[in-house]
C-alpha positions as CSV (number, residue, x, y, z in Angstrom):
1,M,21.1,-4.8,4.9
2,T,22.0,-3.6,8.4
3,K,25.5,-2.3,7.7
4,N,24.2,1.2,7.1
5,I,22.2,1.3,10.3
6,S,24.0,3.5,12.9
7,S,24.7,2.1,16.4
8,S,22.2,4.4,18.0
9,T,19.6,1.7,17.6
10,Q,21.4,-0.4,20.2
11,E,22.3,2.2,22.8
12,T,19.3,1.9,25.1
13,P,16.7,-0.8,25.6
14,L,13.9,1.7,25.8
15,S,13.5,5.1,24.2
16,L,11.0,7.5,22.7
17,S,10.6,8.3,19.0
18,P,10.6,12.0,17.9
19,S,6.8,11.7,17.9
20,G,6.8,10.7,21.6
21,R,5.8,7.1,21.0
22,R,7.3,4.3,23.0
23,I,9.8,2.2,21.1
24,N,10.3,-1.4,22.3
25,T,13.9,-2.5,21.7
26,L,13.8,-5.5,24.0
27,P,14.7,-8.8,22.4
28,D,11.5,-10.6,23.2
29,A,8.5,-10.1,20.9
30,P,5.1,-9.4,22.5
31,Q,2.9,-12.4,22.9
32,L,0.0,-11.3,20.9
33,A,-1.9,-14.6,20.2
34,P,-4.4,-16.1,22.5
35,S,-5.3,-19.8,22.5
36,K,-5.4,-21.4,19.1
37,G,-8.6,-22.4,17.3
38,K,-11.0,-19.9,18.9
39,K,-14.3,-20.1,17.0
40,F,-16.2,-17.2,18.8
41,P,-19.3,-19.2,19.7
42,C,-22.5,-17.1,20.4
43,L,-23.4,-17.2,24.1
44,A,-27.1,-17.1,23.2
45,C,-27.3,-19.9,20.6
46,G,-23.9,-21.3,20.0
47,A,-23.6,-20.3,16.4
48,Q,-20.5,-18.6,15.0
49,L,-19.8,-14.9,15.6
50,V,-18.3,-12.8,12.8
51,F,-17.0,-9.3,12.8
52,E,-19.6,-6.8,11.6
53,P,-18.1,-3.5,10.2
54,N,-21.2,-1.4,10.9
55,A,-21.4,-2.5,14.5
56,Q,-17.6,-2.7,15.0
57,A,-18.4,-5.8,17.1
58,L,-18.8,-9.6,16.8
59,V,-22.3,-10.4,15.6
60,C,-24.0,-13.8,15.6
61,S,-25.0,-14.8,12.0
62,H,-28.0,-16.8,13.4
63,C,-29.6,-14.7,16.2
64,G,-28.0,-11.3,15.9
65,Q,-26.4,-11.4,19.3
66,Q,-23.6,-8.9,19.6
67,E,-20.3,-9.2,21.5
68,T,-18.0,-6.2,22.0
69,I,-14.4,-6.7,21.4
70,P,-12.4,-5.6,24.4
71,Q,-9.9,-2.9,23.7
72,S,-6.4,-2.8,25.2
73,A,-5.2,0.3,27.0
74,N,-1.6,-0.4,25.9
75,E,-0.1,1.6,23.1
76,I,0.9,-0.3,19.9
77,L,4.6,-0.9,20.2
78,E,7.1,-0.2,17.6
79,L,9.5,-3.2,17.3
80,S,13.3,-3.0,16.8
81,Y,14.3,-3.9,13.3
82,E,17.7,-5.2,14.3
83,D,16.4,-7.3,17.1
84,Y,14.1,-9.1,14.8
85,L,16.8,-9.7,12.2
86,N,18.8,-11.4,15.0
87,K,15.9,-13.6,16.2
88,S,15.8,-17.4,15.6
89,Q,12.9,-19.2,13.9
90,A,11.8,-20.4,17.3
91,D,10.7,-16.8,18.1
92,L,8.2,-16.7,15.3
93,Q,4.5,-17.5,15.9
94,V,1.4,-18.9,14.2
95,T,-1.3,-16.1,14.2
96,S,-4.4,-17.0,16.2
97,G,-7.4,-17.0,14.0
98,A,-5.3,-18.0,11.0
99,E,-3.9,-21.4,12.0
100,V,-4.1,-23.0,8.6
101,E,-3.0,-21.8,5.1
102,V,-3.3,-22.8,1.5
103,R,-1.2,-21.6,-1.5
104,C,-2.9,-20.6,-4.7
105,Q,-1.1,-22.2,-7.6
106,S,-2.3,-19.5,-10.0
107,C,-1.4,-16.2,-8.4
108,G,0.9,-17.4,-5.6
109,A,-1.1,-15.9,-2.7
110,I,-1.1,-17.8,0.6
111,V,-4.6,-17.6,2.1
112,M,-4.8,-18.0,5.8
113,M,-7.9,-19.0,7.8
114,A,-9.0,-20.3,11.1
115,A,-8.5,-24.0,11.9
116,K,-11.2,-26.3,10.4
117,E,-12.3,-23.6,7.9
118,R,-12.1,-24.1,4.2
119,T,-12.2,-22.0,1.1
120,Q,-12.8,-23.3,-2.4
121,D,-11.8,-20.4,-4.5
122,C,-8.8,-18.1,-4.2
123,P,-10.1,-14.7,-3.1
124,F,-7.2,-13.0,-4.9
125,C,-7.8,-14.4,-8.4
126,G,-11.0,-16.5,-8.3
127,V,-9.2,-19.7,-9.3
128,H,-10.3,-22.9,-7.6
129,L,-7.9,-24.0,-4.9
130,D,-6.8,-27.6,-5.5
131,S,-4.4,-27.8,-2.6
132,E,-5.5,-28.9,0.9
133,P,-5.0,-26.4,3.7
134,H,-2.1,-27.3,6.1
135,A,-0.8,-25.9,9.4
136,A,0.3,-22.3,9.0
137,T,4.1,-21.6,9.0
138,P,5.2,-19.5,12.0
139,A,5.9,-15.9,11.1
140,I,6.3,-12.5,12.7
141,P,2.8,-12.0,14.2
142,P,0.7,-8.9,13.4
143,S,0.8,-6.3,16.2
144,A,-2.1,-4.2,15.0
145,V,-5.1,-4.2,12.7
146,L,-7.4,-1.7,11.1
147,P,-10.9,-3.3,11.4
148,F,-13.3,-3.3,8.4
149,R,-15.5,-0.2,8.4
150,V,-17.0,-0.5,4.9
151,D,-19.4,-3.5,4.9
152,Q,-20.1,-5.7,1.8
153,N,-23.3,-3.9,0.8
154,R,-21.5,-0.5,0.7
155,A,-18.6,-2.1,-1.1
156,K,-20.9,-3.5,-3.8
157,K,-22.4,0.0,-4.3
158,V,-19.0,1.6,-4.6
159,F,-17.9,-1.2,-7.0
160,Q,-21.1,-0.7,-9.1
161,Q,-20.4,3.1,-9.3
162,W,-16.8,2.4,-10.4
163,V,-17.9,0.0,-13.1
164,N,-20.6,2.4,-14.4
165,S,-18.1,5.2,-14.7
166,R,-15.8,3.2,-17.0
167,W,-17.0,4.7,-20.3
168,F,-14.7,2.6,-22.6
169,A,-15.4,-0.7,-20.8
170,P,-17.2,-3.5,-22.8
171,D,-20.9,-3.5,-22.3
172,D,-20.9,-7.0,-20.8
173,L,-18.4,-6.0,-18.0
174,K,-21.2,-5.5,-15.5
175,K,-22.2,-9.1,-16.0
176,L,-18.7,-10.5,-15.8
177,A,-17.8,-8.5,-12.7
178,D,-19.9,-10.6,-10.4
179,L,-20.6,-8.3,-7.4
180,G,-21.5,-11.4,-5.3
181,K,-17.9,-12.5,-5.4
182,L,-16.5,-9.6,-3.4
183,A,-14.1,-11.0,-0.9
184,G,-13.1,-9.3,2.3
185,L,-9.4,-9.7,3.0
186,Y,-7.0,-8.6,5.6
187,T,-3.8,-7.7,3.7
188,P,-0.3,-7.7,5.4
189,Y,1.7,-4.5,5.4
190,W,4.9,-3.4,7.1
191,T,5.3,0.1,8.5
192,F,8.8,1.5,9.2
193,D,9.9,4.4,11.3
194,A,13.5,5.8,11.0
195,M,15.7,8.8,11.6
196,T,17.7,9.3,8.4
197,H,21.0,11.1,8.2
198,T,22.0,11.7,4.5
199,F,25.3,13.0,3.2
200,Y,25.2,14.4,-0.3
201,S,27.3,16.0,-3.0
202,G,25.9,17.9,-6.0
203,Q,25.8,21.2,-7.8
204,R,23.9,24.4,-7.4
205,G,22.7,26.1,-10.6
206,T,22.1,29.9,-10.6
207,Y,20.5,31.6,-13.6
208,Y,22.1,34.6,-15.2
209,W,21.4,36.5,-18.5
210,D,23.8,36.9,-21.4
211,T,23.5,39.1,-24.5
212,E,23.8,37.2,-27.7
213,Q,24.1,38.5,-31.3
214,Y,22.4,36.8,-34.2
215,W,21.5,37.4,-37.8
216,A,17.8,37.8,-38.8
217,N,16.2,38.2,-42.2
218,V,14.1,41.4,-42.2
219,N,12.4,42.3,-45.5
220,G,14.8,40.2,-47.4
221,K,17.9,41.7,-45.8
222,N,20.1,40.2,-43.1
223,Q,20.4,42.3,-40.0
224,L,22.5,41.8,-36.9
225,R,20.4,41.8,-33.8
226,T,20.8,41.0,-30.1
227,R,18.8,39.0,-27.6
228,Q,18.9,38.0,-23.9
229,V,19.7,34.3,-23.3
230,R,19.3,32.6,-19.9
231,R,22.3,30.6,-18.9
232,T,23.1,28.6,-15.7
233,R,26.2,28.9,-13.6
234,W,27.0,25.7,-11.7
235,I,29.0,25.5,-8.5
236,S,29.8,22.4,-6.3
237,A,27.7,21.8,-3.2
238,R,28.0,19.4,-0.3
239,G,26.1,18.9,2.9
240,Q,23.9,16.7,5.0
241,I,20.3,16.5,6.0
242,R,18.3,14.8,8.8
243,H,14.7,13.7,8.5
244,W,12.4,11.5,10.5
245,F,10.1,9.1,8.6
246,D,7.0,7.9,10.4
247,D,4.9,4.9,9.3
248,I,6.3,4.3,5.8
249,L,3.8,1.8,4.5
250,V,4.9,-1.2,2.4
251,V,2.6,-3.8,0.9
252,A,3.8,-7.3,2.0
253,S,1.3,-9.1,-0.2
254,Q,2.1,-11.1,-3.3
255,G,-1.5,-11.9,-4.1
256,L,-2.6,-8.3,-4.9
257,P,-1.2,-6.0,-7.6
258,R,1.3,-3.9,-5.7
259,E,0.7,-0.7,-7.7
260,Y,-3.0,-0.8,-7.0
261,A,-2.7,-1.8,-3.3
262,Q,-0.2,1.0,-2.7
263,E,-2.6,3.5,-4.3
264,L,-5.4,2.6,-1.8
265,A,-3.7,5.1,0.6
266,P,-4.2,7.1,2.6
267,W,-5.1,4.9,5.5
268,D,-6.2,6.2,8.9
269,M,-3.3,4.6,10.7
270,E,-4.1,6.6,13.9
271,Q,-7.1,4.3,14.2
272,L,-5.0,1.1,14.4
273,V,-5.9,-1.2,17.3
274,D,-4.1,-4.0,19.0
275,F,-4.4,-7.2,17.0
276,K,-7.0,-9.7,18.2
277,P,-8.2,-12.7,16.2
278,D,-11.8,-11.5,16.8
279,Y,-11.3,-9.1,13.9
280,L,-10.5,-11.9,11.5
281,S,-13.7,-13.8,12.0
282,G,-15.7,-13.9,8.8
283,F,-12.8,-12.6,6.6
284,R,-9.8,-14.1,4.9
285,T,-6.2,-13.2,5.7
286,E,-3.1,-13.3,3.5
287,R,0.3,-14.4,4.9
288,Y,3.1,-11.9,4.1
289,Q,5.5,-13.0,1.4
290,I,7.5,-9.8,1.3
291,D,9.7,-10.5,4.4
292,L,11.0,-7.9,6.8
293,Q,14.3,-7.2,5.0
294,Q,12.6,-7.0,1.6
295,G,10.0,-4.7,3.1
296,F,12.7,-2.4,4.4
297,S,14.4,-2.3,1.0
298,L,11.0,-1.2,-0.5
299,A,10.6,1.4,2.3
300,Q,14.0,2.8,1.4
301,E,12.8,3.3,-2.2
302,L,9.7,5.1,-1.0
303,M,11.9,7.4,1.1
304,Q,14.0,8.4,-1.8
305,P,11.7,11.1,-3.4
306,T,11.4,12.9,0.0
307,L,15.2,12.7,0.6
308,R,16.0,14.0,-2.9
309,H,13.5,16.9,-2.4
310,L,15.1,17.9,0.9
311,I,18.5,17.7,-0.6
312,G,17.5,19.9,-3.5
313,R,16.0,22.4,-1.0
314,D,19.2,22.3,1.0
315,I,21.4,22.9,-2.1
316,G,19.3,25.9,-3.1
317,G,19.8,28.0,-6.2
318,D,17.6,27.9,-9.3
319,E,18.4,24.3,-10.3
320,Q,20.0,21.4,-8.5
321,R,22.0,18.3,-9.4
322,I,22.5,15.5,-7.0
323,D,25.7,13.5,-7.8
324,S,25.8,11.2,-4.8
325,M,23.9,10.6,-1.6
326,Q,24.5,8.1,1.3
327,T,21.9,7.6,4.0
328,Q,22.3,6.2,7.5
329,Y,19.3,4.9,9.4
330,S,18.9,5.0,13.2
331,G,16.1,4.3,15.6
332,L,14.7,1.9,13.0
333,T,11.5,0.2,14.1
334,F,8.6,-1.6,12.4
335,K,5.2,-3.0,12.8
336,H,3.4,-5.9,11.0
337,V,-0.2,-4.6,10.5
338,L,-3.3,-6.0,8.7
339,L,-5.3,-3.6,6.6
340,P,-8.8,-4.4,5.3
341,I,-9.5,-4.6,1.5
342,W,-12.5,-5.8,-0.5
343,V,-11.3,-7.6,-3.7
344,A,-13.2,-8.5,-6.8
345,A,-11.5,-10.8,-9.3
346,Y,-12.9,-11.7,-12.7
347,R,-11.7,-12.9,-16.1
348,Y,-12.4,-11.3,-19.5
349,Q,-11.1,-13.0,-22.6
350,N,-8.8,-15.2,-20.6
351,R,-7.2,-12.3,-18.8
352,L,-7.4,-11.7,-15.0
353,Y,-8.7,-8.3,-13.8
354,R,-8.9,-7.3,-10.1
355,I,-10.5,-4.4,-8.4
356,L,-9.5,-3.4,-4.8
357,I,-11.6,-1.3,-2.4
358,N,-10.2,0.3,0.7
359,A,-12.5,-1.0,3.4
360,R,-12.0,2.1,5.5
361,T,-12.6,4.8,3.0
362,G,-14.2,3.2,-0.1
363,E,-11.4,4.2,-2.4
364,V,-11.3,2.1,-5.5
365,Q,-8.3,1.0,-7.5
366,G,-7.9,-1.6,-10.2
367,N,-7.9,-2.5,-13.9
368,R,-10.5,-3.5,-16.4
369,P,-10.7,-4.3,-20.1
370,Y,-11.3,-1.7,-22.9
371,S,-13.7,-1.9,-25.7
372,A,-11.9,-1.4,-29.0
373,F,-15.2,-0.7,-30.7
374,K,-16.1,2.1,-28.3
375,I,-12.6,3.6,-28.6
376,A,-12.9,3.6,-32.4
377,L,-16.3,5.2,-32.3
378,A,-14.9,8.0,-30.0
379,I,-12.0,8.6,-32.4
380,I,-14.3,8.7,-35.4
381,G,-16.7,11.1,-33.6
382,G,-13.8,13.3,-32.6
383,L,-12.6,13.5,-36.1
384,I,-16.1,14.4,-37.4
385,V,-16.4,17.2,-34.8
386,L,-12.9,18.5,-35.7
387,G,-13.7,18.4,-39.4
388,M,-16.9,20.4,-38.8
389,I,-15.0,23.1,-36.8
390,L,-12.4,23.4,-39.5
391,Y,-15.1,23.6,-42.2
392,A,-16.9,26.4,-40.3
393,Q,-13.7,28.3,-39.8
394,S,-12.8,28.2,-43.5
395,G,-16.1,29.8,-44.3
396,G,-17.2,26.9,-46.4
């Protein structure tokens, strides 16, 4: 994995990215987690405090007392990819506010929660969790979080609008998609920054016009005619391009459908704040199951369309062919971040359907069943309308 990373990532212990952000390349990870088992008791009545998206603060579920979450003045650090690959298991941590975990035997998600908390149903697929929670496995701790901004009431309205707009959904979908089971989840993501240096070989195609003769039948007689035909002249091309990638976002979840989770973008990553367990209070968290190396492999795939576009632009001409490309990565850094998602899971005719809501923007992604009866009616209706149009055109 690291053989194509240039040595520039190890030249200095501290440097600046092209965007001017500080890059931490020291071997020790920041100590992000405060004391374990914090339960956020209300100072007024002693009840539990939970994070309230509208207030952007901890709010007592009993008396309404609010407690502001202190913000750190420090910038969120980018961590050295190579340094973390060389770390031992002893350097990993248990995330404060998510000290226990339980694996769903149905969808494979690992649900994390505060010590002494319990959850009966998997928030990712709605199946009852038979396993007992156990101590969380140490992992790379999250360095930043995007707090929930869309509360559950707004999420329900957005979900309702989405369901109502599905014209070909079964009529009983609204009953099956229980709005009361919306689960608020912090989902793990990796972000990657890297300077790429790509060497390529290919071909540049330039259009030119050629005169071609052909026979045509005109009034029953063959006549020799000419026409202009566009052709392409190809010549070899070689070169190299450099490009800086900032915050390439990779879903590290196994519990959510990757294609839908990826489509929840864009995220307002500039609003990331330092991780504090306070933000997790009242929500569930998933442990990442796409590890750092797997995450970088997926990030490389996401970089490919941009690199191919830049190579095509560098080759020039009217058409381009890319025969080979080799990319080196330097200044490679990452963050483990938690992003907020509302999830609705329901089953229809023994098949699982899930709808995801970006808890920052209200963007909805997901799948749902189709009504064969409604689709058939639409096809029949379309054929009737088409028949009427053709009948009218024929003068019948």
